[in-house]
VOVO-583928 format. One record per residue: x, y, z of N, C-alpha, C in turn. Coordinates in pm, 1 decimal. Layout:
[[X, Y, Z], [X, Y, Z], [X, Y, Z]]
...
//
This chain:
[[10409.1, -4334.5, 8114.6], [10437.3, -4201.4, 8067.2], [10512.9, -4126.3, 8177.5]]
[[10619.0, -4056.4, 8138.6], [10697.7, -3979.6, 8235.2], [10630.1, -3845.6, 8260.0]]
[[10640.4, -3799.1, 8382.1], [10586.6, -3667.8, 8413.9], [10701.8, -3573.4, 8440.5]]
[[10681.7, -3448.1, 8405.7], [10783.9, -3348.1, 8429.9], [10745.4, -3268.8, 8552.4]]
[[10839.6, -3249.3, 8641.6], [10813.9, -3168.1, 8758.6], [10872.6, -3030.6, 8734.4]]
[[10807.9, -2930.6, 8783.7], [10854.5, -2794.3, 8767.7], [10952.1, -2761.6, 8879.8]]
[[11072.8, -2730.8, 8842.1], [11174.3, -2692.8, 8938.1], [11189.3, -2541.4, 8931.3]]
[[11185.0, -2477.6, 9045.8], [11195.9, -2331.8, 9050.2], [11336.3, -2290.3, 9008.8]]
[[11343.5, -2190.8, 8922.9], [11472.7, -2138.6, 8879.1], [11540.3, -2066.0, 8995.2]]
[[11672.0, -2076.8, 9000.9], [11748.4, -2009.9, 9106.0], [11840.5, -1905.1, 9044.0]]
[[11911.7, -1832.3, 9127.2], [12006.9, -1732.7, 9078.1], [12120.9, -1795.4, 8998.9]]
[[12139.5, -1923.2, 9013.8], [12245.7, -1993.5, 8940.9], [12202.9, -2031.2, 8799.3]]
[[12072.6, -2029.9, 8771.2], [12022.1, -2061.8, 8637.1], [12039.8, -1939.8, 8547.6]]
[[12098.0, -1960.8, 8430.2], [12132.4, -1851.2, 8340.5], [12070.7, -1869.1, 8202.9]]
[[12042.8, -1756.2, 8137.9], [11989.6, -1753.4, 8001.9], [12089.0, -1823.8, 7908.8]]
[[12038.7, -1908.6, 7821.5], [12124.2, -1979.2, 7726.9], [12171.6, -1889.9, 7612.8]]
[[12122.2, -1768.4, 7603.8], [12166.0, -1675.1, 7499.5], [12267.8, -1573.2, 7550.9]]
[[12242.9, -1515.4, 7670.2], [12328.2, -1404.2, 7714.1], [12385.5, -1420.6, 7854.4]]
[[12350.2, -1526.0, 7924.0], [12399.0, -1555.6, 8058.5], [12340.2, -1465.5, 8167.7]]
[[12236.1, -1387.7, 8137.2], [12163.4, -1313.3, 8240.7], [12082.2, -1413.7, 8322.7]]
[[12028.1, -1370.1, 8434.1], [11946.9, -1458.5, 8517.9], [11828.7, -1512.5, 8437.3]]
[[11806.3, -1642.4, 8444.4], [11696.6, -1705.5, 8371.0], [11563.1, -1673.5, 8437.0]]
[[11462.2, -1647.5, 8354.2], [11328.9, -1617.0, 8404.2], [11222.8, -1709.0, 8343.0]]
[[11255.9, -1774.4, 8229.9], [11159.1, -1858.3, 8158.5], [11227.4, -1987.9, 8116.3]]
[[11154.8, -2096.9, 8134.0], [11202.8, -2228.6, 8090.2], [11123.0, -2265.7, 7965.2]]
[[11192.0, -2297.8, 7855.8], [11127.3, -2341.6, 7732.1], [11144.1, -2493.1, 7723.1]]
[[11033.6, -2565.8, 7732.3], [11037.0, -2711.6, 7726.8], [11013.9, -2757.1, 7583.7]]
[[11110.9, -2829.3, 7530.8], [11108.1, -2879.8, 7394.4], [11113.1, -3032.0, 7397.8]]
[[11071.1, -3098.4, 7290.6], [11079.7, -3244.2, 7288.8], [11222.4, -3295.9, 7312.0]]
[[11321.7, -3221.7, 7266.4], [11461.1, -3265.6, 7279.0], [11527.1, -3220.6, 7408.7]]
[[11459.4, -3141.5, 7489.7], [11519.2, -3093.1, 7614.5], [11459.7, -2959.3, 7654.0]]
[[11540.0, -2879.3, 7722.2], [11489.5, -2748.9, 7765.8], [11595.2, -2641.7, 7744.6]]
[[11546.5, -2519.5, 7731.7], [11631.7, -2401.8, 7723.5], [11585.3, -2304.8, 7830.3]]
[[11676.9, -2225.4, 7880.7], [11644.5, -2121.5, 7978.2], [11669.0, -1986.2, 7913.3]]
[[11578.3, -1891.8, 7939.5], [11590.3, -1758.9, 7881.6], [11565.1, -1651.5, 7985.7]]
[[11634.0, -1538.4, 7971.3], [11600.3, -1419.6, 8048.9], [11469.3, -1366.2, 7990.4]]
[[11409.1, -1268.8, 8054.5], [11284.0, -1213.7, 8005.3], [11294.9, -1156.1, 7865.3]]
[[11403.4, -1084.7, 7838.8], [11424.8, -1022.6, 7708.2], [11428.1, -1127.9, 7596.5]]
[[11509.4, -1229.9, 7613.0], [11522.1, -1331.3, 7508.3], [11399.1, -1421.1, 7500.3]]
[[11329.8, -1441.2, 7610.1], [11205.2, -1518.2, 7605.7], [11102.1, -1445.5, 7518.7]]
[[11089.1, -1314.6, 7537.5], [10995.0, -1237.5, 7455.4], [11038.8, -1236.7, 7309.1]]
[[11167.5, -1222.1, 7285.5], [11219.9, -1215.0, 7148.9], [11195.2, -1345.4, 7073.1]]
[[11216.9, -1459.7, 7137.8], [11210.3, -1588.5, 7069.8], [11077.7, -1663.5, 7088.7]]
[[10986.6, -1611.4, 7169.9], [10860.1, -1680.6, 7199.9], [10780.3, -1720.9, 7076.1]]
[[10762.2, -1632.6, 6978.0], [10680.8, -1674.1, 6862.7], [10737.1, -1798.6, 6792.9]]
[[10865.5, -1800.2, 6769.0], [10925.5, -1915.7, 6700.1], [10925.3, -2039.7, 6788.8]]
[[10951.6, -2022.9, 6916.8], [10948.6, -2137.1, 7007.6], [10810.8, -2201.9, 7009.8]]
[[10707.2, -2119.8, 7012.0], [10570.4, -2174.7, 7010.9], [10539.9, -2245.9, 6879.6]]
[[10592.2, -2190.7, 6768.3], [10573.0, -2254.3, 6637.4], [10626.4, -2396.7, 6636.0]]
[[10738.7, -2419.4, 6704.0], [10800.0, -2551.9, 6702.0], [10752.9, -2639.4, 6818.1]]
[[10651.0, -2591.7, 6891.2], [10588.1, -2673.1, 6994.0], [10644.6, -2662.5, 7133.8]]
[[10724.3, -2561.1, 7160.2], [10779.8, -2544.1, 7295.1], [10671.6, -2495.9, 7390.6]]
[[10681.9, -2540.2, 7514.0], [10597.7, -2489.1, 7621.3], [10682.9, -2390.0, 7700.6]]
[[10636.1, -2266.9, 7713.5], [10711.0, -2164.8, 7787.6], [10654.1, -2154.4, 7927.6]]
[[10740.6, -2169.1, 8024.5], [10697.7, -2165.3, 8164.5], [10776.9, -2058.8, 8238.2]]
[[10710.3, -1947.8, 8274.0], [10779.3, -1843.9, 8350.6], [10807.4, -1893.4, 8492.4]]
[[10910.8, -1839.4, 8551.3], [10944.5, -1873.5, 8689.2], [10835.2, -1820.7, 8780.5]]
[[10783.6, -1905.7, 8868.7], [10675.3, -1861.1, 8957.9], [10720.1, -1755.4, 9057.5]]
//
């Protein structure tokens, strides 16, 4: 079984919706998405419905 390591987001990581600084990583079976705080809050309910794990930047 593969393990996922948590990589800290940097200033170069950008929201996949608006290109603002990424604050949350959404882990999905098919990959990952990065979101700013605004878009993470907006899309969190649906992301959780489809089984995403939301990981805020430490």
